[in-house]
N, C-alpha and C positions, 0 to 999 in steps of 0.2 A: 636655424644651423645649418649648416654647408654639408655637402656630401662628405666631404673630407672627413669632418668632424664623427660624423655619424659611425662611418667607416672605421675610424680609431677605436669609437668606441664599443661596436661589434667585435672587431679585431682583439681588444684587451677582453671582454668578456667571453669568448673563446680561450686565450689564453689562461685566463684564471680555472676557469673549466675543466681543461686539460692538467692543469697543475694540482688541482684538487683530485679527481681523478687517481693521478698517478701517485699521489701520496699516500691516497687510501691504499692502494695497490702494496705501495712498500710498507707502511706500518701492519697489513695482515701478512704478508711475508716475513715480516722480521717477528709477529707476534708466533704465528706456526714454528719456527725455528726456534725459539727461545722456548716456549711449550717442548720441544722435541728435546732440548738439551736438558729442560728440568727432569723429564722423565726420566732420561738416561743418569742424570745424578743421582735421581731417587732409586732406579733401580741399581746402582754400582754399590751404593749403599746397602741394600737388602740382600745384596750378593755377598757382599763382605761380610754381612751379619750370619749367611747360613754356612759360609765356611767357616767361621767361627764355632758355629755350632757343630761340625761337620768335625773340628780338631778335639773340642773339647770333650772331655770323659762324662760318660752317662752318669757317674757318681755325683758330678759337679754340673749337672743339668744339659749336659751336651747330647751330642749323638753317637760319641764313640765311634769314628771311622765311618758314620753313615747319616745319610739326610734323613733317612727314615729309620728312625731305630727303633719303630715299633713293629720290626719285624722278626723278632725272636729276642731281640737282645734286653727287653726290659725296661727301653727309653720309650721315646714319643718322638713322632714327624715335627719336623721344622716348621714353622707358620710365621707368616708376617705378623708383625704385633699390629694390637688392634688398631693402635694410635696411625700408623704408617701404612696400612690397607688402601686408605682413601686420605688422600690430601690437596691441598689446593691446585696441585699439578695434573693429577691424576689419578686414574683405579688402578689397582695391581694385585693380582693373582698369580699363584704359583701352582705348579705341578710338580709334586715331589715322588722322586724316585729313590732308591738306597743311595746311588751314585753320582745324581745328578737332579740339579732344580732348574726348572723352565720357568722364567718369570716373566709375564706379559703387563708391559704396562699402557694403557690406554690414556691418552692425555684428553684434556678439555678444550685444546683447541679443533679446528676442523680444516684438512687440508683437503681441500678439492671435494667437499660433501662429505668424507668422513674422517673420523678422527683420527689423531697423531698415534701411532701405534709402533713399539719397541718390544723387541722379545728377546731375552737375555738367557743365556743356557751356562748353568754353574757347575762346575766339577770340581774334585776337592782341591785341582793345581789350576786351575783355569777359569776365565769366563769370556764368553764370547757374546756379541751384540749384533741383532738383526734389525735393521730399521726397516718398517713394514710399509710405513707411510710417513 
């Protein structure tokens, strides 16, 4: 083989190596974004369920204008249904108050060494989202 052929082979190997590294980086970034979007979608569903509970009367199994109806009105505190507290997308934990619920979703993908994390604050009339990672 001549020098030109060896140089072309080495150059080809370098280009393929760079393409593989770029492809892995793009795939990783895409999977983190997809997991973050899935966690946000799950939290939005849970937030909607919490608002439904808030508006439903205690006699019908709701909170009667409270997320924590156990504080004197004879109802129960809103909880995440058992089948939804851990999904393929992540783990969800609530902090329930009388007029708000804070939902924290921890995703399954790691973004820079720490897992994807989203916090959603649910009030009777609004939902706000903070992407922590």
